[in-house]
C-alpha positions as a printed Julia matrix, in Angstrom:
220×3 Matrix{Float64}:
 152.34  123.79  136.28
 149.19  125.69  135.33
 146.18  125.77  137.15
 142.54  126.32  135.93
 140.99  127.15  138.82
 137.0   128.11  138.06
 133.48  127.93  140.13
 131.03  125.11  139.56
 128.85  127.14  137.17
 132.07  126.76  134.85
 132.54  130.04  134.02
 136.36  131.05  134.12
 137.8   132.38  137.28
 141.64  132.37  137.09
 144.55  130.69  135.64
 147.36  131.02  137.07
 151.19  129.13  137.35
 152.52  127.37  140.38
 156.7   127.02  139.93
 157.41  126.29  143.82
 155.36  123.5   145.15
 157.31  124.03  148.8
 155.63  128.07  149.29
 152.22  127.14  147.89
 150.44  128.83  151.27
 150.3   132.15  150.03
 149.48  130.88  146.47
 146.15  130.07  147.74
 145.95  132.87  150.43
 144.04  134.83  148.4
 141.25  132.59  147.48
 140.41  131.79  150.92
 137.33  133.71  151.51
 135.44  131.97  148.35
 132.58  130.36  149.79
 131.37  128.58  146.57
 132.34  125.21  145.1
 135.22  125.53  142.73
 136.6   122.69  140.2
 140.68  123.03  139.99
 142.89  121.75  136.77
 146.44  121.06  137.3
 147.95  121.08  133.67
 151.78  119.13  134.08
 153.51  119.0   131.02
 157.01  117.47  131.16
 156.67  117.6   135.25
 157.48  115.11  137.72
 155.16  115.65  140.4
 155.67  112.97  143.27
 152.06  111.15  145.75
 153.99  113.97  148.81
 154.13  117.16  146.63
 150.49  115.91  144.82
 148.81  115.35  148.74
 150.28  118.34  149.61
 148.46  120.47  146.47
 145.62  118.41  147.41
 145.48  119.85  151.43
 145.43  122.99  149.96
 142.63  122.68  148.05
 140.16  121.52  150.39
 141.07  124.43  152.31
 139.32  126.63  149.74
 136.75  124.08  149.28
 137.77  122.35  146.0
 134.87  119.43  145.2
 136.27  118.64  142.03
 140.08  117.46  141.55
 141.62  116.95  137.84
 145.14  115.99  136.86
 146.47  116.3   132.87
 150.52  115.03  132.32
 152.24  113.92  129.74
 154.39  112.29  132.23
 153.42  108.66  133.6
 155.12  109.03  136.97
 152.7   112.01  137.63
 149.16  110.49  136.09
 150.86  107.49  139.0
 151.33  109.87  142.01
 147.67  111.47  141.07
 146.16  108.15  141.28
 147.42  106.87  144.38
 145.67  110.02  145.84
 142.24  108.82  144.35
 142.5   111.88  141.98
 140.95  112.03  139.36
 144.1   111.36  136.18
 144.68  111.18  132.73
 147.88  110.22  130.36
 147.38  113.25  128.01
 150.02  114.1   124.81
 152.19  117.42  125.38
 149.97  118.77  122.0
 146.72  118.0   123.75
 147.83  119.62  126.77
 148.62  122.73  125.69
 145.76  122.79  123.18
 143.15  122.78  126.24
 145.09  125.49  127.59
 144.77  127.88  124.7
 141.17  126.6   125.38
 140.59  127.98  128.56
 142.88  131.38  128.06
 140.41  131.95  124.94
 137.92  131.92  127.63
 138.84  134.54  129.62
 136.6   137.43  129.77
 138.1   141.12  129.21
 135.98  143.78  130.87
 133.78  142.21  133.07
 130.2   143.99  133.96
 128.16  142.5   137.29
 125.08  143.53  137.8
 124.23  143.24  141.55
 125.32  143.15  145.04
 128.86  141.07  146.25
 128.21  139.55  149.47
 130.3   137.92  151.79
 132.25  135.4   150.82
 131.82  136.07  146.75
 134.94  136.94  144.43
 134.72  138.44  140.88
 137.95  138.71  138.42
 138.53  140.37  134.99
 141.14  140.42  133.1
 140.12  144.04  131.89
 138.42  146.49  133.51
 134.97  145.43  136.11
 132.61  147.33  137.07
 130.3   146.45  139.29
 125.94  148.24  139.99
 125.5   147.23  143.32
 127.34  147.36  146.42
 130.38  144.91  147.53
 130.19  143.83  151.28
 132.31  143.27  153.5
 134.19  139.81  153.46
 133.48  140.25  149.02
 136.91  140.21  147.24
 136.96  142.11  143.37
 139.83  142.14  141.37
 141.12  143.18  138.38
 143.64  143.89  135.64
 143.04  147.0   134.73
 140.15  149.58  136.75
 137.33  148.87  139.15
 134.25  151.15  139.16
 131.75  150.27  141.76
 128.37  152.11  141.32
 127.34  151.68  144.85
 129.19  150.94  147.91
 132.66  149.51  147.97
 133.61  147.95  151.71
 135.36  145.38  151.22
 138.52  144.23  148.98
 139.2   145.95  146.02
 142.76  144.9   144.11
 142.92  146.99  140.81
 146.02  146.54  138.66
 146.68  143.02  139.06
 149.14  142.39  136.73
 151.76  145.14  137.93
 149.16  148.42  136.07
 150.51  150.9   138.59
 148.22  153.27  136.36
 145.17  151.65  137.37
 141.88  152.62  139.76
 139.05  151.57  142.27
 136.42  154.18  141.89
 132.98  154.39  143.56
 130.47  156.4   144.84
 131.2   155.73  148.77
 134.02  154.01  149.31
 134.35  152.63  152.63
 136.95  149.36  152.09
 138.25  147.17  154.15
 141.58  147.11  151.84
 142.53  148.72  149.11
 145.47  147.37  146.09
 146.94  148.83  142.97
 149.61  147.11  141.51
 151.79  146.07  144.71
 150.69  149.69  147.29
 148.23  148.27  149.82
 146.25  150.48  151.77
 143.69  149.75  154.58
 140.4   151.39  154.98
 139.35  153.84  157.48
 137.78  152.77  160.69
 135.32  155.04  161.5
 132.55  155.49  158.56
 132.3   158.49  156.55
 129.01  160.54  156.95
 128.28  161.29  153.53
 128.95  159.43  150.29
 130.12  160.59  147.24
 132.01  159.54  144.31
 135.93  158.68  145.37
 138.82  157.12  143.54
 141.78  155.75  144.66
 145.34  155.91  142.45
 149.07  155.66  143.36
 150.93  159.02  143.9
 154.51  158.57  144.62
 154.24  154.92  146.19
 150.7   155.52  148.34
 147.67  154.69  147.82
 145.34  158.6   148.08
 141.61  158.66  147.78
 140.09  162.05  145.95
 137.04  163.68  144.78
 135.95  161.47  141.7
 134.82  164.73  139.13
 133.47  164.09  135.59
 134.82  166.56  133.39
 131.72  168.17  131.59
 131.81  167.25  127.8
 128.8   170.26  126.49
């Protein structure tokens, strides 16, 4: 099944596949810090989902503050399961489901420029590069398939190269994060606050995240 998760302002958040309903805790763990109300849409093509499985999925959605849940499927048993749990469920043809998914995918924003502070509990995700003009506070999560640039203080969690790109990087004017992740490599931020702030960049070197001064070459 495919799940579309977005905020209530109708801005695209994320589309992900859920193949194993018996092991979904880790899948939803990354959304647990989002405090704003979310909308979720489940698209199941030729897939029978029991009321027990859907109930388990619904419970996980409630834990991440999903206020609206819909099921779209061309399987009548799946629709009946949804309705038995009082979930808004609609039977639509396979071609219509794929058209809806294609529409959501077409709305994906590649590079994102965010102006302003990213506060605790907020999450910003980009399907390309992510550039933030402002601070990323503790408790905030920023992620990108490519690189992350913070024109301010990075104090929260940053995840670059989320599609597995180990050449991605995380740069900030003041790099003091709770956690950094690039592809599948994770590093915990320092306990002591830095005395001085200057531009730094985090990259992967020999399967380890290293932080070094971010030098901008003079093009003249």
